[in-house]
C-alpha positions as CSV (number, residue, x, y, z in Angstrom):
1,M,136.2,84.6,102.5
2,N,139.4,82.9,101.0
3,V,140.9,83.9,97.7
4,I,139.3,81.0,95.8
5,D,135.8,81.9,97.1
6,R,136.4,85.6,96.4
7,I,137.3,84.9,92.8
8,S,134.4,82.5,92.4
9,A,132.0,85.2,93.7
10,Q,133.5,87.8,91.4
11,L,133.1,85.5,88.4
12,F,129.5,84.7,89.4
13,T,128.7,88.4,89.6
14,V,130.2,89.2,86.2
15,K,128.3,86.3,84.6
16,A,125.0,87.3,86.2
17,L,125.4,91.0,85.2
18,A,126.4,90.1,81.7
19,K,123.3,87.9,81.3
20,T,121.0,90.8,82.4
21,G,122.7,93.1,79.9
22,V,124.2,95.4,82.6
23,I,127.7,94.6,81.3
24,R,127.9,95.4,77.6
25,P,130.2,97.3,75.2
26,V,130.4,101.1,76.1
27,R,132.1,104.0,74.3
28,P,135.6,104.5,75.9
29,D,134.8,108.1,77.0
30,R,131.6,107.0,78.7
31,L,133.3,104.0,80.3
32,V,135.8,106.2,81.9
33,G,133.0,108.4,83.4
34,I,131.1,105.4,84.6
35,G,134.2,103.9,86.2
36,L,134.9,107.2,87.9
37,A,131.4,107.5,89.2
38,L,131.4,104.0,90.7
39,A,134.9,104.5,92.1
40,Q,133.8,107.8,93.8
41,W,130.3,106.9,94.9
42,G,130.2,103.1,95.0
43,P,126.9,101.3,94.0
44,T,124.7,104.0,95.4
45,P,121.7,106.0,94.0
46,A,124.2,108.8,93.3
47,A,126.4,106.6,91.1
48,G,123.4,104.7,89.6
49,Y,121.8,107.6,88.0
50,R,125.1,109.3,87.1
51,A,126.2,106.1,85.3
52,S,122.9,105.8,83.5
53,A,123.0,109.4,82.5
54,L,126.4,108.8,80.9
55,R,125.4,105.6,79.1
56,H,121.8,106.5,78.2
57,P,121.3,110.2,78.6
58,D,118.2,110.5,76.5
59,R,116.5,107.2,77.7
60,T,113.4,107.6,79.8
61,A,114.2,107.0,83.5
62,I,110.8,107.7,85.1
63,I,107.2,107.8,83.9
64,D,104.6,109.1,86.4
65,E,101.5,111.2,86.3
66,L,103.5,114.3,85.5
67,G,105.1,112.8,82.4
68,T,108.6,111.5,81.7
69,L,112.1,112.3,82.8
70,T,115.3,111.1,81.1
71,F,118.3,109.8,83.0
72,K,120.2,113.0,82.2
73,E,117.3,115.0,83.7
74,V,117.1,112.9,86.9
75,D,120.9,113.3,87.3
76,E,120.7,117.1,86.9
77,R,117.6,117.5,88.9
78,S,119.1,115.5,91.8
79,N,122.3,117.6,91.6
80,A,120.2,120.8,91.8
81,L,118.1,119.4,94.7
82,A,121.2,118.3,96.6
83,H,122.8,121.8,96.2
84,A,119.5,123.5,97.3
85,L,119.1,121.2,100.3
86,R,122.7,122.0,101.3
87,D,121.8,125.7,101.1
88,E,118.8,125.0,103.4
89,G,121.2,123.5,106.0
90,V,121.2,119.8,105.2
91,K,124.7,118.4,105.9
92,E,126.5,115.2,105.3
93,G,125.3,112.7,107.9
94,D,122.0,114.5,108.6
95,G,118.7,112.6,108.4
96,V,115.9,113.6,106.1
97,A,112.4,112.0,106.4
98,I,110.5,111.2,103.2
99,M,106.8,110.6,103.3
100,C,105.9,110.3,99.6
101,R,103.9,108.1,97.4
102,N,105.4,106.5,94.3
103,H,106.4,109.4,92.0
104,R,109.4,111.4,90.8
105,G,109.7,113.3,94.0
106,F,110.6,110.2,96.0
107,I,113.4,109.4,93.6
108,D,114.6,113.0,93.2
109,A,114.9,113.2,97.0
110,T,116.6,109.8,97.4
111,V,119.2,110.4,94.8
112,A,119.9,113.9,96.1
113,L,120.4,112.7,99.6
114,S,122.8,110.1,98.3
115,K,124.8,112.8,96.6
116,L,124.9,114.8,99.8
117,G,125.9,111.8,102.0
118,A,122.7,112.4,104.1
119,N,120.6,109.6,105.5
120,A,117.1,108.9,104.1
121,L,114.3,108.0,106.5
122,Y,111.3,106.5,104.8
123,L,108.0,107.1,106.5
124,N,105.0,104.7,105.9
125,T,102.2,106.7,104.2
126,M,99.7,104.8,106.4
127,F,101.1,106.1,109.6
128,A,98.9,108.2,111.9
129,G,100.1,111.6,113.1
130,P,101.2,110.5,116.5
131,Q,103.4,107.8,115.0
132,I,105.1,110.3,112.6
133,K,105.8,112.6,115.5
134,E,107.2,109.7,117.6
135,V,109.4,108.5,114.9
136,C,110.8,111.9,114.1
137,E,111.5,112.6,117.8
138,R,113.5,109.4,117.9
139,E,115.3,109.7,114.5
140,K,115.7,113.5,114.6
141,P,115.5,114.3,110.8
142,V,116.4,117.9,110.1
143,V,113.9,118.1,107.2
144,I,110.7,116.3,106.2
145,I,109.9,115.9,102.5
146,Y,106.2,115.1,102.2
147,D,103.3,115.0,99.8
148,E,100.7,117.7,100.3
149,E,98.0,115.2,101.2
150,F,100.0,114.3,104.3
151,A,100.4,117.9,105.6
152,E,98.1,117.5,108.6
153,L,99.6,114.1,109.6
154,C,103.1,115.7,109.5
155,A,102.0,118.9,111.2
156,A,103.2,118.1,114.7
157,A,106.5,116.7,113.4
158,L,107.0,119.8,111.3
159,E,106.7,122.2,114.2
160,S,110.4,121.9,115.0
161,R,111.9,121.3,111.5
162,K,111.7,122.4,107.9
163,G,109.4,120.8,105.4
164,F,109.3,120.7,101.6
165,V,106.3,119.5,99.5
166,A,107.2,116.8,97.0
167,W,103.7,116.6,95.4
168,S,101.1,119.4,95.4
169,D,97.7,119.7,94.0
170,G,97.9,123.5,94.5
171,E,96.7,123.9,98.1
172,N,99.9,123.7,100.2
173,P,98.2,124.6,103.5
174,H,101.4,125.2,105.4
175,G,103.1,127.3,102.7
176,D,106.2,125.1,102.6
177,H,108.5,125.4,99.6
178,L,107.8,122.9,96.8
179,L,110.5,120.4,95.9
180,E,110.2,121.6,92.3
181,E,111.2,125.1,93.5
182,L,114.3,123.8,95.1
183,V,115.2,121.9,91.9
184,A,114.7,125.1,89.9
185,S,116.9,127.1,92.2
186,G,119.8,124.7,92.6
187,R,122.9,124.4,90.6
188,T,123.1,121.4,88.3
189,E,126.9,120.8,88.4
190,A,128.0,117.5,90.0
191,L,128.8,117.4,93.7
192,K,131.9,116.2,95.3
193,P,131.5,112.7,96.9
194,P,130.8,112.8,100.6
195,K,133.4,111.3,103.1
196,E,130.8,108.7,104.1
197,K,128.0,107.2,102.1
198,G,124.5,108.0,103.2
199,R,122.4,105.3,104.8
200,V,118.8,104.3,104.3
201,V,116.4,103.7,107.2
202,I,113.3,101.7,106.5
203,L,110.8,101.5,109.3
204,T,109.8,98.2,110.7
205,S,108.2,97.1,114.0
206,G,110.0,95.7,117.0
207,T,108.7,93.5,119.8
208,T,107.0,96.5,121.4
209,G,105.0,97.2,118.2
210,T,106.3,100.7,117.8
211,P,107.9,101.5,114.4
212,K,111.7,100.9,114.5
213,G,114.2,102.2,112.1
214,A,116.3,99.5,110.4
215,S,119.5,101.1,109.2
216,R,121.3,99.7,106.2
217,K,124.5,100.9,104.7
218,Q,124.9,101.0,100.9
219,P,126.3,97.8,99.4
220,E,130.0,97.6,98.7
221,S,129.5,96.0,95.3
222,L,127.0,94.8,92.7
223,A,127.2,91.2,94.0
224,P,123.9,91.4,96.0
225,A,122.1,92.6,92.9
226,A,123.7,89.8,90.8
227,A,122.5,87.3,93.3
228,L,118.9,88.4,92.8
229,F,119.3,88.6,89.0
230,S,120.5,84.9,89.0
231,K,117.1,83.8,90.4
232,I,114.8,86.5,88.9
233,P,115.2,87.1,85.2
234,L,115.1,90.9,85.2
235,R,116.8,92.5,82.1
236,A,118.5,95.8,81.5
237,R,116.8,98.8,79.8
238,Q,113.3,97.6,80.1
239,N,110.2,99.0,81.7
240,T,109.3,98.1,85.3
241,H,106.1,99.0,87.1
242,I,106.7,99.3,90.8
243,A,103.3,99.0,92.3
244,A,104.6,98.1,95.8
245,P,105.2,101.3,97.8
246,L,108.7,102.7,97.4
247,F,109.0,103.2,101.2
248,H,108.4,99.4,101.6
249,S,111.6,97.3,101.5
250,W,110.3,95.4,98.4
251,G,109.4,98.5,96.4
252,F,112.7,100.1,97.4
253,A,114.6,96.9,96.4
254,H,113.2,97.2,92.8
255,F,114.2,100.9,92.8
256,T,117.8,99.9,93.5
257,L,117.7,97.0,91.1
258,G,116.3,99.3,88.5
259,M,119.3,101.6,88.9
260,A,121.7,98.8,88.1
261,L,119.6,97.8,85.1
262,S,119.0,101.4,83.8
263,S,115.3,100.5,83.9
264,T,112.5,102.8,83.1
265,L,110.4,103.0,86.3
266,V,106.7,103.4,85.8
267,L,105.1,104.9,88.9
268,R,101.6,105.6,90.0
269,R,100.8,107.6,93.2
270,K,97.7,105.5,94.2
271,W,97.2,101.9,93.6
272,T,94.1,100.2,92.1
273,P,94.1,96.7,90.5
274,E,92.8,98.0,87.2
275,G,95.2,101.0,87.3
276,M,98.1,98.6,87.8
277,L,97.0,96.5,84.8
278,N,96.6,99.6,82.7
279,A,100.1,100.9,83.6
280,V,101.6,97.5,82.6
281,A,99.7,97.4,79.3
282,E,100.2,101.0,78.3
283,H,103.9,101.0,78.8
284,Q,104.5,97.3,77.9
285,C,106.3,96.7,81.2
286,T,108.3,93.5,81.4
287,A,108.5,93.5,85.2
288,L,105.9,94.2,87.9
289,A,106.7,94.5,91.7
290,V,103.8,93.9,94.0
291,V,102.9,92.7,97.5
292,P,100.7,89.6,97.5
293,V,97.4,91.3,98.5
294,M,97.7,93.3,95.2
295,L,97.6,90.0,93.3
296,Q,94.6,88.8,95.3
297,R,92.6,92.0,94.6
298,T,93.5,91.9,90.9
299,L,92.2,88.3,90.6
300,D,89.0,89.4,92.3
301,L,88.3,91.6,89.3
302,P,85.9,90.0,86.7
303,D,87.8,88.1,84.0
304,E,86.4,90.5,81.3
305,V,88.0,93.4,83.1
306,I,91.4,91.7,83.5
307,D,91.4,90.6,79.9
308,K,90.8,94.1,78.6
309,Y,94.5,94.8,79.3
310,D,97.3,93.2,77.3
311,V,99.9,92.4,79.8
312,S,101.6,89.7,77.8
313,S,104.8,91.8,77.9
314,L,105.3,90.7,81.5
315,Q,108.3,88.4,82.1
316,V,108.5,88.9,85.8
317,I,105.9,89.4,88.5
318,G,108.0,89.9,91.7
319,A,106.0,89.4,94.9
320,S,107.2,89.9,98.5
321,G,106.2,91.5,101.8
322,S,103.8,88.9,103.2
323,A,103.0,85.2,102.8
324,L,102.0,84.2,99.3
325,P,99.4,81.4,99.7
326,G,100.1,78.5,97.4
327,E,96.6,78.6,95.9
328,L,97.0,82.3,95.0
329,G,100.4,81.7,93.4
330,I,99.0,79.0,91.2
331,R,96.0,81.2,90.2
332,V,98.3,84.0,89.3
333,M,100.5,81.8,87.1
334,D,97.4,80.1,85.5
335,H,96.2,83.6,84.5
336,F,99.4,85.5,83.7
337,G,101.8,82.7,82.8
338,D,104.7,81.2,84.7
339,V,106.3,84.6,85.4
340,L,105.7,84.8,89.2
341,Y,108.7,85.0,91.6
342,N,108.2,85.1,95.3
343,L,110.9,86.6,97.6
344,Y,110.9,85.8,101.3
345,G,112.8,88.0,103.7
346,S,112.4,90.9,106.1
347,T,113.5,94.5,106.5
348,E,116.3,93.3,108.7
349,V,117.8,90.4,106.7
350,A,116.8,91.8,103.3
351,W,116.2,88.4,101.5
352,A,116.4,84.8,102.6
353,T,114.9,82.7,99.7
354,I,113.3,83.1,96.3
355,A,110.7,80.8,94.9
356,T,110.7,80.5,91.1
357,P,107.6,79.5,89.1
358,K,109.0,75.9,88.9
359,D,109.4,75.8,92.7
360,M,105.8,77.0,93.2
361,R,104.4,74.6,90.6
362,A,106.2,71.7,92.3
363,A,105.5,72.8,95.9
364,P,102.8,75.4,96.2
365,G,103.3,77.6,99.2
366,T,107.1,77.3,99.3
367,A,109.3,80.3,99.9
368,G,112.0,78.8,97.6
369,R,115.7,78.5,98.0
370,P,118.5,80.9,99.0
371,P,120.2,82.8,96.2
372,F,124.0,82.8,95.7
373,G,125.7,84.4,98.7
374,T,122.9,83.9,101.2
375,V,122.9,81.3,104.0
376,V,119.7,80.1,105.6
377,R,119.8,77.8,108.7
378,L,117.2,76.6,111.1
379,Y,117.8,76.5,114.9
380,D,115.8,75.3,117.8
381,T,115.1,77.4,120.9
382,E,118.4,76.4,122.4
383,G,120.4,77.6,119.4
384,K,121.2,74.2,118.0
385,L,120.7,73.3,114.3
386,V,117.5,71.3,113.8
387,A,117.5,67.9,112.0
388,A,116.5,67.8,108.3
389,G,112.8,68.2,107.8
390,E,112.2,69.6,111.3
391,T,110.8,73.0,112.1
392,G,113.1,75.6,113.5
393,R,113.7,79.3,113.9
394,I,114.8,80.9,110.6
395,F,118.2,82.6,110.6
396,V,119.8,84.3,107.5
397,G,123.1,85.8,106.5
398,N,124.0,87.9,103.5
399,E,125.8,91.1,102.5
400,M,122.6,93.1,102.8
401,A,121.7,92.4,106.5
402,F,120.8,95.5,108.4
403,E,123.2,97.1,110.9
404,G,120.8,97.3,113.8
405,Y,117.9,99.5,114.9
406,T,118.6,103.2,115.0
407,G,117.1,103.4,118.5
408,G,119.5,100.6,119.6
409,G,119.3,96.8,119.7
410,G,118.9,94.3,116.9
411,K,117.5,90.9,116.0
412,D,118.6,87.6,117.6
413,M,121.9,86.3,116.1
414,I,123.4,82.8,116.0
415,D,126.7,82.0,114.2
416,G,126.7,85.4,112.6
417,L,123.2,84.9,111.2
418,L,120.1,87.1,111.9
419,S,116.7,85.9,113.0
420,T,113.8,86.6,110.7
421,G,111.3,86.1,113.6
422,D,109.7,83.2,111.7
423,V,109.8,79.4,112.1
424,G,109.9,77.1,109.1
425,H,111.3,73.9,107.6
426,F,113.0,72.6,104.5
427,D,111.5,69.9,102.3
428,E,113.6,67.1,100.7
429,A,114.4,69.2,97.7
430,G,115.9,72.0,99.9
431,R,112.9,74.3,99.5
432,L,112.0,76.5,102.5
433,F,108.5,76.6,103.9
434,V,107.6,79.3,106.5
435,D,105.3,77.8,109.1
436,G,104.5,81.0,111.1
437,R,105.9,83.6,113.5
438,D,108.0,82.7,116.5
439,D,106.2,85.4,118.4
440,E,102.8,87.1,118.2
441,M,103.5,89.4,115.3
442,I,100.7,89.5,112.7
443,V,101.5,90.1,109.1
444,S,98.5,91.7,107.3
445,G,98.8,92.7,103.7
446,G,102.5,92.9,103.8
447,E,102.6,95.1,107.0
448,N,103.7,94.0,110.4
449,V,101.4,94.5,113.4
450,F,101.8,93.6,117.0
451,P,98.6,93.0,119.1
452,R,99.9,94.7,122.2
453,E,99.9,98.1,120.7
454,V,96.3,97.9,119.6
455,E,95.3,96.3,122.9
456,D,96.9,99.1,124.9
457,L,95.1,101.7,122.8
458,L,91.7,99.9,123.3
459,A,92.3,99.7,127.0
460,D,92.6,103.5,127.1
461,H,89.0,103.8,125.7
462,D,86.7,104.8,128.5
463,A,84.1,102.2,127.5
464,I,86.4,99.2,127.5
465,E,87.3,97.1,130.5
466,E,89.8,94.9,128.7
467,A,90.8,93.8,125.2
468,A,92.7,91.1,123.3
469,V,93.8,91.2,119.7
470,L,95.0,88.3,117.6
471,G,95.5,87.4,114.0
472,V,93.1,85.1,112.1
473,D,93.7,83.7,108.6
474,D,92.6,85.8,105.7
475,E,92.7,84.7,102.0
476,E,93.3,88.2,100.8
477,Y,95.7,89.7,103.4
478,G,97.3,86.5,104.7
479,Q,96.1,87.5,108.2
480,R,93.7,90.1,109.5
481,L,93.3,91.5,113.0
482,K,90.3,90.6,115.2
483,A,89.7,92.3,118.5
484,F,87.9,90.8,121.4
485,V,86.6,93.4,124.0
486,V,84.8,93.5,127.3
487,L,82.8,96.7,127.9
488,R,82.7,98.5,131.2
489,D,79.4,98.2,133.1
490,G,77.1,100.9,132.0
491,K,79.3,101.9,129.0
492,Y,78.6,101.4,125.3
493,A,80.7,101.4,122.1
494,D,80.0,99.7,118.8
495,E,82.3,98.2,116.2
496,D,82.4,101.2,113.9
497,E,83.2,103.6,116.8
498,L,86.2,101.4,118.0
499,K,87.5,101.0,114.4
500,A,87.4,104.8,113.9
501,Y,89.1,105.3,117.3
502,I,92.0,103.0,116.4
503,K,92.4,104.5,112.9
504,S,92.7,108.0,114.4
505,N,95.7,106.9,116.5
506,L,97.4,104.2,114.6
507,A,98.2,103.3,111.0
508,G,95.3,102.0,108.9
509,Y,96.6,98.5,108.6
510,K,96.5,98.2,112.4
511,V,92.7,98.6,112.5
512,P,91.0,95.2,113.3
513,R,88.7,94.0,110.5
514,E,86.3,92.6,113.2
515,V,85.4,93.4,116.8
516,S,83.8,90.8,118.9
517,F,82.1,91.8,122.2
518,L,82.4,89.3,125.1
519,D,81.3,89.1,128.7
520,E,84.8,88.1,129.8
521,L,88.1,87.0,128.4
522,P,89.5,83.5,129.1
523,R,92.4,83.5,131.6
524,N,94.7,80.9,133.0
525,A,95.5,80.4,136.7
526,T,97.9,83.3,136.8
527,G,95.4,85.7,135.2
528,K,97.0,85.8,131.8
529,I,94.6,86.0,128.9
530,V,94.6,82.7,126.9
531,K,94.5,83.8,123.3
532,R,94.6,80.2,122.0
533,E,91.1,79.7,123.5
534,L,89.9,82.8,121.8
535,K,91.3,81.6,118.5
536,D,89.9,78.1,118.8
537,D,86.5,79.4,119.7
538,D,86.6,81.8,116.8
539,E,87.6,79.0,114.4
540,Q,84.8,76.7,115.7
541,K,82.2,79.4,115.1
542,G,83.6,79.9,111.6
543,D,83.1,76.3,110.8
């Protein structure tokens, strides 16, 4: 970046941050403290909550089922937790796995690890026990912080490492120390900044279908946040309900944006459509972070139930994580106003484009346009740019791209841009449309699923001769899994049995919604299963 471009970017960042209210007059003594925190820690969770504690010590930072915490309390609690974790053997550069729902424990742990310079590994709360063990064997966290309800799922992974319970209903079957006990025992004085900033690892799925760790360093500046603020009108010191899981890249993004904005985060451990509406209404939230299936399920409620809750305070409904059907987007805006913003991206590239209400009204189904500082290009299979209006593989470049998978490898790259794994096209107005996957990955309810993993598991069942799994369109989830199986002679298994079998070994979102029993699977001349024939036959039967 040349000098002129660098100055232009800095001016853009200042303007965007000023518009949101992040930049505003501050008492000189507090300004010095804030500047020192940013200089020492950079734009990290450690600095974010320290700065907010200096600027707004008594402002509410978190609202969850346990009550409220101020920014000063979060800052002091995370200091205490960081000291206590260090006393328990967690060092700078160590990994700590976090398997928590949306509550204060997730944030306490994340901020404390940032202050220690340790790496946070976020586990999907829908993972099965074998997946948790596999991920922990690969990533080698020294500690697992988990909610009590996941004790049995984490049991195998906990055999060789320490565990601390972030949320307990009083049972605590393994007798691990509670996070609150560590907070109470730790010293509240500030820590010295680590030599290197901690990283965050959000799990995704690679071409094998096994969970991969996508490692991302902390941003070097507030420019990435400013880019999002320029497209999504979030404002400082307001209430945000993060309904999307915090371990999900979209939920985590709103956590980090909330730090910059000194937002009050409204959290609920378990999601229901009516519970979400109630949280927004009760706390007059101006922003709501969701995955599209949450919007679908909310609109499935009777109108009289939806209308019980006054959610007129909402200025932003931010959706991401899976395809947002054009019809659903229009229905949401017709019901809640033109406050819907749809972000398209991936765990690896962070974001690619953002669709504003104006974009979605003009072109339903669009993924929008790239924000400032992001480049999106389309290439053919030979790595050449496609002509205007043609479909191509989507590649993205921005400051927040991941550094690679923790187990090695990365996404395809062309001209310094990363592949999203999708194909799409631009319309005449420069709006991106995502046409589908460039491989077999299925996106169901915001989660990535690869058929091979489910197929291999089904093949291990003693009643199944062979199986094929594919994605079929679903109005609620974007896609759903459907399995086609051939039973062994003399063997029997029904749909419920096979679903339970898969659920006991894989995450819940990988369980097919339907299982169809066939005499044989279609194959080509080389013996390969022809899934297109299965899909075509299924669609014809649906008609």
